[in-house]
N, C-alpha and C positions, 0 to 999 in steps of 0.2 A: 520569426517569433512564432513558439512554441506553445501550445496551450494545451494543458491535461484535466482534464474532466473526470471526478471519481464518481463513481454510482455504487449501489449495493448495501449502503448501510439501513438500519432501521434497529427496530428492537427484536431481541432475541432471548429467548430465558437462556438461565446457566443450563451448560452442557450443551447446548444446540450450534448450530453453525451456519455461516455467512460467507459469500465469497464478493470482496470487493472487484471492481474493476476500474482502470485508470486508462482512457482515450487519449491518445496524442493526435495532435493534428499541425499543421502547417511547418511540417520537417518533415523531407522526403529519407532522412539519415535515421529513423529512429532504431532501428538496429545496431545503429554505433552508440547511443545513449547508456548510460549505468542507469538503471531505474531503482527507485526504493521507494519504500512504504515509512511515513514516520507516524507518532500518533501524538496527541497531548489529553492528557486528562484535565478534567477544572484543576486548578490551583496548583499544576505540575508543569515542568517544561516540558517542550517538545522533543521526544525521543526516538532515535531510528529503530525501527525492529525488526526489518527483513529488506537487501538489497539484492539484487541481481545485475551481475555485468553483463557485457555485450555479447560475454563468449557463454553466457547463463549458470554461471559459478553464482553459488549462492552463500548466504550468510544470513544469520539471525539472532535477535536478542535472545539471550539464555532463556528467560522467562516464557518465549514464546517457541522455543525448539520442539519438534514434536508435535506442536498442534496447529501452526501456520504454517503454509508453505505458498512462497512467491514463485512467479512463472512469467513468460510472457510468448505472445504470438505478436513476432516481428509483422507476419502478413496481415495482422489485424493492426496495427500500431497501438497495440493493448498489452497492458501489465495487470496480473490478477494477484491479489490475497485471498487465499484461501483459508479461511478461518474455523478449527473444528473445537470442539471441548471449549467452549466459550467460558470464562468467568467474568463476576462481578468487577473486577478489577482491569477488566481490557475494557471497560466503557471509556470511551472518547473519542475526541474526533481524529479520523484520520486521513492524512494527506500522502499525495502520491509526490514524487520528486524524482526531475531528471535530470542529468549532468552528462557534458560534454567539453572538455577542455573548460574555457572559464565560463560557460555558458551553466545555470542552474535555474531549473522552473519548478514552479509549485503549482500544483491544484487548489482548490478553495477548500476541499475537505469535504467529509461526509460522516456525518453522526453514527457512530454504533454505542448501542446501550443495550448491555446486559443485565436481565434483572427478570424476577419473576413477580 
């Protein structure tokens, strides 16, 4: 069983930056997992915002392209989401997700609030 724990959320002013981390435990093959970040804003459905494959190929939701960067450090079993130029509409709970075959794991989320 894989556990994913997110950290790094908080309150930031518009235009600011945050870096989210997702630490994985319980697996010796983290490098094989496809990892992703989702977010869910109040009253909205959860949406996929960034993904990274085992080969480190990345993909992004159009609204975050050029502002967010997903990366992974397989030696640390950790995936990151660097978020720059944050906007109030980025306010949401951010979730880490890991997939390998039929396995599909989620963290409990970390709240990001963008407000002045």
